[in-house]
Every structure is written in structure tokens, then in C-alpha cells.
Phi, psi and omega in degrees: 000153181231155178228126174234150179214167184205165176309321178223140168240124173261113189277332186063030176275185188293341177261004188044057186283140180239125181249128176268136181058040186276168177217153175234123175260132187202169175231193187283357180250319189199172182276134180260314179213151171228136180178204173291139180309305189299319180300321179278351179282356176290337183289156171288122190231149178272330185211145179218130177205137175240133182258104178288145177055041181221156175251139172247123170242175169297140174310143191279162181232123180252096189278357178210107180212133175258108183277343187293333181263027185288354175289330191297136168232291182230026179280324183273160179257140177242173185110329175210140181300317181300316179292326180287320178297317177299324181281336171301308187293329181279333183245007190304305187291324176294325182287339177279344180295142181055035189298323183303316177301312184290325180292322184288326173295320179298321179293321175302312181301320181297310180298323182305325184274006179100006186275133180244344191217140183221153168256094185271116179267122186229121183272332183232357180068016178289338177276347192303308183294317180298315186286320186285345180254005180275180177273350182295150161270133195232118165267104192267111182269110173283116183269140179239144170200160178149141178233353181269114183298339181297337191247011185303315181300318177293318181300313181299315182300309179298319176304305181299326181286324178291316177303317181296312182300317181290324174305315183299336184266001183297142170202197182300331182254002185223122186233154175258137171220182185231132179239128169266123191298309178183163183294334176279349190238012189220122176285155185296327175298313175290328181295309176299323176298317180290320182296314177305316180293323177298317180290316183293332185256002184047053178249149178292148183242145169233151177202141172282143180208126173056045182285331190221159172301326180299317179297321176296315182297319184292322179285337179278319188222006182055037181226177173092208183308315185296333182296314180291318179303310178295324175294315187289313184271342185228014179044042169265104185279330187243036178302140178225156182296148178281341190213163157265179178293324183288316179293332177293312184295330179310321184301333194255024180296327188247014175225161175280131190222140163255113172273135188240136180087282177054055182270351187233044176278137170263179179301323178296319183295313177304317185288327179286322178294324185292338178270002176262171176272078194216146167244168175237133178252128179257140176233088190306313187286318178305312180297326179287311184296319184269328185228006182042053187204149171239157179298141184282084182293327183286320175297319179295324177300314184304324178268010176063035170274136172293142175284129176229123171243157183206165181275344196059204186247178180290353174291337178231036184199151174269358175192169178248025180285113178290340179286327173295324185291319183296322177295320180297315178300325182295326183269348187275335183244075186293347182268358183252138183309127191296324180285317178295317181299316182305316177298319179300323187286318178296323173291334180292342180233024177219262187303321187290310172294334182303322180297325184271324180281339170064044175259015178061032182233195180089350179224143172264098176198167185302134177090356180271157177302152187267075185236106183226148171244128178255131183228132175275127178232108186303127173067025185292335181287355185250355180265151180265349173256062194299314187282328175295312184284337170302303181297323183288326192255332186291133182246319178197166183284146169277322173215155175226126182246122169237130187050044171077007183251128176289126184267124178278087189297308184300329176262017184294000000 
């Protein structure tokens, strides 16, 4: 058994317990006891360490991240969804070059910010080997997209091969899942095909939904930006939307789903999603860069959705640092009490996504996985606004433990 302690432990449990001069007794599988550090020192221990002027939280969870575009820095265009998507189409192959180097660095960047667990959206599986061999806990979402019926057989074959490969790699830290890219990019036949596979294999599903005004217009009237998009990039003169909003949501009645973005929901949409086995993931910086809009956090609370935040990928973000994402969320919702919001944000990247990804993490309590992030925060033991100052001041981990093992991030 090992014991670590710190000036502050934020457990993220149901009572949001905060322990001063707290300790965690654990082994490589799970947490054994949580309490005062001095009380826990009485047990026979393999390792003991106390972190002064530090906060220990559950290791963070980034539930929606695209590692495949980690090469991007200033290649893509921001400010409008249409301009951004056009730039993706124009630069996609270039951004995939030398991908392994950039993906490896992106994994390290994630861990530096305290992340131990990710929901990785993968369209080509070029990140599969690196993620499956990393220290991270991974929900690997094999993504499917396509609207040209001439290629459906090859799309299905590629999709099936990726799912098969990822299933072979499954273990306690790596799970296979399925992602439907979006209603504008996926024919209904392929959507039904992927959903059936998810249901048959009891796999979690993820999908982007109503990320942009352009998508909303397309689903409502088959007009606007996407009319031009399909004509320019796919030579389709008479393209029409494959779904209404309602028919798309109908696909997910029998599976667990993470809906991502959801910036343009009306009251009926909120009601329909609330009746599904679903959560919603918000990506604040991505939403600001592509749509000049933030997720309706207060409306989500009214419908009893847990707040969940994630970084998205570097195609629509300047970093994969979850602490930066947390700060963005903190300043995005000016009508909500800032100290209460800070607690909501910490839960949005620990306890709340953990419930859906099911790696038995996200909370520091007996029986949970021994995954912890330790952050140095100057004078944290003297502040009365612990969580707020944690979000404002934390930049990267001092130490990260996954399955009870300290991770040597820089030499990963």
C-alpha cells in the first residue's frame, strides 16, 4: 500500500468533500482509505509522500478529443463554422502527415494537464496504437461518416476493420466505442448500420449534433452553406439533408450516447434528448472559435443534464490542456455564481464524465480507481475559495498517478 497526502484533497464525491491535510491510502488497483494524512500513516506502507501547498483532485477526464489533427497550429480558419470546415477539407491530408509525432506529443500534453482518461474520436485509427499503448484510460470511438452510396461497401469494410482491431486491444484501461460523425456527414443507411453494431455489442456512442447554425439550417430546409459545400467538394448539385433533427435523434433510442456541442437546441430538442440514455459534452473554446457561441449551461441544468466539458481536438483549439478549458468555461458563464460554477466545472471533468465512460474513476473515495492529479497552488491552504483558486492558478500537474502508478510524463 502507498500513501500520498496534500494540503488540500478535493474528492469530487457526492458531498463535494474537501479535506485539509488529507491523505489517500491506495494500491495499484483502487483506493483503500481517504482521510486525514496523519491518521493514515499508522498503516504499514510501501511509500509515503506529502505534497505541501498542493491540491489533489481525481485525475481529469477529457471525454471528447480528436488526436488525429494534433499537427494543426495556425493552418485552419476560425470565426465561422463554414470557413473552418472548408479549411479542413483543403488541408486534411497535410494535417495528417507525420501524425505519430504530433499525436504522441498531444498525449503528453493531455497528461501534463492532469488527464488520465480520454474519449478519443478516431476517423482513421492512426492514433490507435499510440493510445492503446499509452498510460491513459481510453474510450476509443471508431468514427463513421460518408454520404456517397458508391463507397458504402468500402466505408463499412474500413469501419468494421477498425472496430475489430480496437476490440482486440480491449483491457481494463481500453474500451471500444462508436462515433457517428454528424447528421450532415453521414447517410442514414450507414448510421443505422453503425447504431446496430453499437447496440449488439453494448458499446457507447458519440455524435456531434447541432454544432453550428449552418447544420441547423441544413437539417431544417436543406439549404444554406451545406448546399454549396456538397456542390463544391462532392459535385452534388441536388444534395439534401439525410435527416430532420427528430429523425436523427430517433436513431439513439436504444443506445447510450454522448451528444457533443448541441449549441442550437430548441425546447423540443432538449426534451427529446432528455428522454434518451444520453449526456451532452460541451467544448467551450472550440465553440467560441467556430461558432462564437457557448453551450446553454443553465438550460442543461433545467433538464438535469450533468455539466461535462472537453477540449475537442487541435483542429478547433489552441491546446489540449483541460485546465485552460476549465478557465474558459469559468469566464463564459457570467450569470452564474463564480464559486458555485468552479465546483460545477471541476465535476464536469471528473465525476460527471466518469459515470458515462465507466472506468471507475473521477472520484476520490474508497473502492474507486487510484487515479490522482497533484497540482502546486501557492498558499492554497490559506484561501477560503479553494476550488475557484485551483481553476484560476493550476497550470500543469506536479505529479500524476494512474492505477496507483506515478507517471513519468516527460519520458513517456
